[in-house]
N, C-alpha and C positions, 0 to 999 in steps of 0.2 A: 503493500501499499502505498502512495506515498503521501509524502509529506507537504500540506500547503506552502510551509515557511520554505523547505528543499526547492520547489517549485519555483515563487518568488523569486529568489538570490540567483537561480539560471539564468530569469526571464530578464534582471536584473542586470546580470553580467554581459547577454548579451546585447542588452539595449545602449549599454556603457562602452561597449567593444565598438560601433560602431563610430563613437567620438572622436576625435583627430584633437588632439590637446595640441596647440601652438604656441613654441616657448620662441622668445625673441631671442635672435642669434645674439651671439656675445661681443658684450664689446670688446672690440681691437685696433692695439696701436695704432695712432694714425700721423700723418703730419699735411701739413696747409698746401693744399695748391691754388695755385693761381692769387698768390698774394696781393692784396689792391691795399693804398691808400687806407679806404673805409674800412674793408676786414681787420689792418692795423690799428685800426683807431676802435675797433668792437673788443679787439684781442685786449689792449691796453686798458681799456674802460672795466672791463670784465674782473682779471688783475687788480686793476686800484678796488672795487671792489671788494673782492676775496680779502685785501689787504686793511680792510675798515678806512677805505676812501683817501689810501694814501697816494702821495704823488708815485709813478713809477715810471721807469725807462725801460722799451724793451727794443730789441733790435731789428732790421725790419725782415732780417730774416730768421725770427723766430717761429721755432716749431714747421719750420722748411723742410729739415733732413733730419729732423731730432724728435722724437714725441716728448723728450720731458725739459720743461720751461726750471728755471731756477733762478728765482728774484731774490738779491741782496735788499736789505734794508736799508735806506738812505740813513748816511751818518751826516749827524747835524753838527754843523760848523758856524764860527763866529768869523767874522770882517776878516779877521786873519789868517784863517783856515785853519783853526784850531778847533780840532774835538769839543763838544759843549758836554758831554757824559762822559770823557773819560773811555774806558776799555767798552768796547762795544758786546753786548752778551748776546745779542737778538740773534736767530738762527734763519737762515736762509730759507723763503717756500719755495716748497718743492709743487707745479702743476703738470699736467700729464695729459696730452690730447687725445681720444679715441675717436673709434666709428660708432654709432651705437644705430644699426639699420643705416638709414640713409643721413642721418645724423652727424653733425661735429662736437666734441662733446670736452669742454674744458673740466678736470678733474681738479679738487686743490689738496693735495694728496694730505697735508696737514687733519682736513677737518672731515674729508670724504663730502665734500657740496660736490654737486654739478652744473654746467651752467651749459647750455647750448647756444654755437656760437653761429645765431640765425645768418649771418651772410658770408659766413665759410664757405670754404671748398676743400675736402679732405679726402683721402685715400690709405690703405692700412699701409703700414710701414711693411 
């Protein structure tokens, strides 16, 4: 004699086996392609926001040959060029560029925060 519960389990298994689980492709390391002034400005703005709005200087070639961007902290100096705080204890900030599906995403390593670069184009590294 068949149990109703086992029939229900078989029916549910057969029903669920027809479902397709769609998994997003993993993020892959990427580099910027076709850099422009607009794209560079967006990158600098995102990095500045990640560093609490501080000024940043980023090379025009940033993230074009490597997926890692390291940004040193600005050393504040007086009018004579002497460091104001003495020894600088801050660590550089590390970012990496990944391609997530069709999007170019900048990841702040220390915080794990992600920013989609809307104007950027990138390719897997």
